[in-house]
C-alpha positions in Angstrom: -0.5 -19.0 33.7 -1.7 -17.2 36.9 -5.3 -16.0 37.3 -4.0 -12.4 37.1 -0.8 -10.7 36.1 0.7 -7.3 36.9 -0.4 -4.1 35.2 2.9 -4.1 33.2 2.9 -0.3 33.0 6.6 -0.1 32.2 6.4 -2.7 29.5 3.3 -1.1 27.9 5.1 2.2 27.8 8.2 0.7 26.1 6.0 -1.1 23.5 3.9 1.9 22.7 6.9 4.2 22.3 8.6 1.7 20.0 5.5 1.5 17.7 5.5 5.3 17.6 9.2 5.6 16.8 8.9 2.9 14.1 6.0 4.9 12.6 8.1 8.0 12.5 11.0 6.2 10.8 8.8 4.6 8.2 6.9 7.8 7.4 10.2 9.6 6.9 11.5 6.9 4.6 8.3 6.9 2.5 8.2 10.6 2.3 11.7 10.6 0.9 10.8 8.0 -1.7 7.9 10.2 -2.8 10.0 13.4 -3.0 13.0 11.9 -4.8 11.1 10.2 -7.5 12.5 12.1 -10.5 12.5 9.7 -13.5 10.0 7.5 -15.1 6.2 7.4 -15.0 4.2 9.8 -12.8 7.0 12.3 -12.2 4.9 15.0 -13.6 2.6 14.7 -10.6 3.2 16.6 -7.4 4.9 14.7 -4.5 2.3 13.4 -2.1 2.5 14.3 1.6 1.3 12.6 4.7 -1.6 14.0 6.6 -1.9 13.1 10.3 -5.3 12.6 12.0 -6.0 11.8 15.6 -8.3 8.8 16.1 -10.5 7.9 19.0 -12.1 4.8 20.4 -15.6 4.8 21.8 -16.4 3.2 25.1 -19.9 2.1 26.3 -19.9 4.6 29.2 -18.3 7.5 27.4 -15.0 7.3 29.3 -11.6 7.7 27.7 -10.7 4.5 25.8 -7.6 5.6 24.0 -7.1 6.1 20.3 -4.2 6.7 18.0 -2.9 8.5 14.9 -3.5 8.0 11.2 -0.6 9.1 8.9 -2.1 8.8 5.4 -0.8 9.9 2.0 -3.3 9.9 -0.9 -2.6 10.6 -4.5 1.2 10.5 -4.5 3.3 9.8 -7.5 4.9 6.7 -5.9 2.2 5.8 -3.3 -1.3 6.0 -4.6 -2.5 5.4 -1.0 -0.4 4.5 2.1 -1.4 4.6 5.7 0.9 4.1 8.7 -1.3 4.0 11.8 -0.5 3.7 15.5 -2.9 3.1 18.3 -3.0 2.7 22.1 -6.4 1.6 23.3 -7.8 0.2 26.5 -11.1 -0.5 28.2 -13.3 -3.6 28.6 -13.8 -6.2 26.0 -17.4 -6.8 24.9 -19.0 -10.2 24.9 -18.1 -11.1 21.3 -14.4 -10.0 21.7 -14.3 -11.8 25.1 -15.4 -15.0 23.4 -12.8 -14.7 20.7 -10.1 -14.0 23.2 -11.1 -16.9 25.4 -11.2 -19.4 22.6 -7.8 -18.3 21.3 -6.0 -17.8 24.6 -7.8 -20.0 27.1 -8.6 -17.1 29.4 -11.8 -18.0 31.3 -11.2 -15.1 33.7 -12.0 -12.6 31.0 -15.7 -12.9 31.8 -15.2 -11.6 35.3 -12.5 -9.1 34.5 -12.6 -8.1 30.8 -10.1 -5.2 31.0 -7.6 -5.0 28.1 -4.9 -2.7 26.7 -3.5 -2.9 23.2 -1.0 -0.9 21.2 0.5 -1.4 17.8 1.4 -0.1 14.4 -0.4 -1.0 11.2 0.8 -0.2 7.6 -0.6 -0.8 4.2 0.8 0.7 1.0 -0.9 0.6 -2.4 1.5 1.8 -5.1 1.0 4.0 -8.1 3.2 1.9 -10.5 1.8 -1.6 -11.0 5.4 -3.0 -11.1 5.9 -1.9 -7.4 4.4 -4.4 -5.0 1.8 -3.5 -2.4 2.8 -4.3 1.1 1.4 -4.8 4.6 3.1 -4.7 8.0 1.8 -4.6 11.5 3.0 -5.5 15.0 1.2 -5.2 18.3 1.2 -6.0 22.0 -2.0 -7.0 23.8 -2.5 -7.2 27.6 -5.3 -8.4 29.8 -5.2 -9.2 33.6 -5.0 -12.8 32.5 -2.2 -12.8 29.9 -0.2 -10.8 27.5 1.1 -11.5 24.0 2.6 -10.0 20.8 1.6 -10.5 17.2 2.1 -9.3 13.7 4.3 -9.6 10.6 4.6 -8.4 7.1 3.7 -9.7 3.6 4.3 -8.7 0.0 1.4 -8.3 -2.5 2.7 -7.8 -6.0 0.2 -7.8 -8.9 3.2 -8.4 -11.2 5.6 -10.7 -9.5 9.4 -10.6 -9.8 11.0 -13.6 -8.3 14.1 -11.6 -7.3 11.9 -9.2 -5.4 10.2 -12.0 -3.5 13.5 -13.6 -2.7 14.9 -10.3 -1.4 11.8 -9.6 0.8 12.0 -13.1 2.4 15.8 -13.1 2.8 15.8 -9.8 4.6 13.1 -11.0 7.0 15.0 -14.3 7.6 18.2 -12.3 8.4 16.4 -10.3 11.1 14.7 -13.4 12.6 17.6 -15.9 12.6 19.3 -14.3 15.7 16.1 -15.3 17.6 16.4 -18.9 16.5 17.1 -20.5 13.1 13.8 -22.4 13.3 11.7 -19.2 13.8 11.7 -17.8 10.2 10.4 -21.1 8.6 7.7 -21.3 11.3 6.5 -17.7 10.8 6.7 -18.0 7.0 4.5 -21.1 7.1 2.1 -19.2 9.5 1.9 -16.3 7.0 1.2 -18.7 4.1 -1.7 -20.1 6.1 -3.0 -16.8 7.4 -2.8 -14.7 4.2 -4.8 -17.2 2.2 -8.2 -16.6 0.6 -10.2 -19.8 0.8 -13.0 -18.7 -1.5 -10.4 -17.9 -4.2 -8.3 -20.9 -3.5 -5.2 -18.8 -3.6 -2.8 -16.7 -1.5 -3.2 -13.0 -1.1 0.3 -12.3 -2.3 3.8 -13.9 -2.1 3.8 -14.3 1.7 6.1 -13.0 4.4 6.1 -13.7 8.1 3.3 -13.7 10.7 2.8 -14.6 14.3 0.0 -14.2 16.9 -0.4 -15.0 20.6 3.4 -14.8 21.1 4.1 -15.4 24.8 7.2 -17.4 25.5 7.2 -16.4 29.1 10.0 -14.0 28.5 8.6 -10.5 27.7 11.9 -8.9 26.9 12.8 -11.7 24.4 9.3 -11.5 22.7 9.5 -7.7 22.5 13.0 -7.9 20.9 11.6 -10.3 18.3 8.7 -7.9 17.7 11.1 -5.1 17.3 13.2 -7.0 14.7 10.1 -7.8 12.7 9.6 -4.0 12.5 13.2 -3.3 11.8 13.2 -5.8 8.9 10.4 -3.9 7.1 12.2 -0.9 5.5 15.3 -2.9 4.2 13.0 -5.6 2.8 10.7 -3.2 1.0 12.4 0.1 0.1 14.9 -1.4 -2.4 12.0 -2.9 -4.3 10.3 0.5 -4.6 13.5 2.1 -5.8 14.1 -0.6 -8.4 10.5 -0.7 -9.8 9.0 2.8 -9.5 10.5 4.1 -12.8 9.5 1.2 -14.9 7.2 1.9 -17.9 3.6 0.7 -17.4 0.5 0.5 -19.5 -3.2 0.1 -19.2 -3.0 -3.7 -19.1 -0.6 -3.4 -16.1 -2.9 -1.0 -14.3 -5.9 -3.3 -15.0 -4.0 -6.2 -13.5 -3.2 -4.1 -10.4 -6.8 -3.1 -9.9 -8.0 -6.7 -10.1 -5.3 -7.8 -7.7 -6.5 -5.1 -5.3 -9.9 -6.7 -5.3 -8.3 -9.7 -3.7 -6.8 -7.5 -1.0 -10.2 -5.9 -0.3 -11.9 -9.3 -0.1 -9.4 -10.7 2.3 -9.4 -7.7 4.7 -13.2 -7.4 4.8 -13.9 -11.1 5.1 -11.1 -12.8 7.0 -8.7 -10.3 8.6 -8.7 -10.6 12.4 -7.5 -7.1 13.0 -10.3 -5.6 10.9 -12.9 -7.6 12.9 -11.4 -6.8 16.2 -11.0 -3.1 15.5 -14.6 -2.7 14.4 -16.0 -4.9 17.3 -14.1 -2.9 19.9 -15.3 0.5 18.8 -12.1 1.9 17.2 -12.3 4.6 14.6 -13.8 2.9 11.5 -11.7 5.0 9.1 -8.5 3.9 10.8 -9.6 0.3 10.8 -10.5 0.4 7.1 -7.4 2.4 6.1 -6.0 -0.8 4.6 -8.5 -0.8 1.7 -7.2 0.3 -1.7 -8.3 3.6 -3.2 -9.4 1.9 -6.4 -10.1 -1.8 -7.2 -11.8 -3.9 -9.9 -13.7 -7.1 -10.1 -14.2 -9.1 -13.3 
C-alpha cells in the first residue's frame, strides 16, 4: 500500500449517499410495520413514530468535524425502541484511536498524518413482543491518507429462538453474498460467530449473521458493491420475521426472558463492541453512540 492515497472525494460521496438512502428505505419499512400492526398483542397502543435528531462530533480545536442523524422510535407497539443512525465524520484521530488503527491496519503513517473520514449506517431494533427477535445491522466506510476499508454486517438476537427464523435470516444473507463469491458467506458467518461472542458469559450474543472489517481487496467498486448487498439483504432477512411473530400471544415469563437476554446485549455493547469504543473515543455524540442500548433490561 502506498504511503498516501487520494482524497477519494467521489467515492466518499457515493458511500455516504448510499448509507443515507438505505436509512430512508429502512425507516419507511419499519414505520409501515408499526402502522399496519392491527391484530394480536399491543394493538391497543398508538403506533410509534420516528423522531429525527441531528448529531455533532466535537473536535479538539472547535472546528467542524461532521456529525449525522439519529432516527429513533421509542414506545411503539411493534418496536419498543429502534434507532437507525447515519453519520459522516472527519478530523484527526487522537492517540488512542491512532494506536488502534495502526495495530489493525499496519498504518505507521498515521502518527504523522492522522486525518480520517468515516461514514456509515448503524441500526439496532429492540422489539415489543418477545417472540420477535432483536436485530442489529451496520455498514461503514473508513478513509485515511494511508488506506481505506469497509466494514459491517448484521446479526439476529432472539430471546426465544425459532429455528426457521434463524434459517431464513442466514439464507437471505447467503443469497445476497453468493454473487460476490461462494466462499464469502461462510467466511463472514464465521467472522460474525467470533465477533459477536461474549467471553465472560461463554456464549454468543444471538444466533449470528455476517460480519466483516478492514475490507480492502484493492478494488473499491467491488468492495462497495459487497457493502451495498449486505445492506440490501437486511430488510428481506428481517421484515418477514417481524410479520410472522408480532401477533403471537406472550406472557410475563416471555417478557422476563426478553429482559434478561437484553442484559447480554447491553454487556456486549458496553464491554466489547469496537464501534461503541471508537465512537466515544473520537468525540461523537454519546447519545448516538449508545443508541444501541435497550430501553429496559434485567440481570439475575
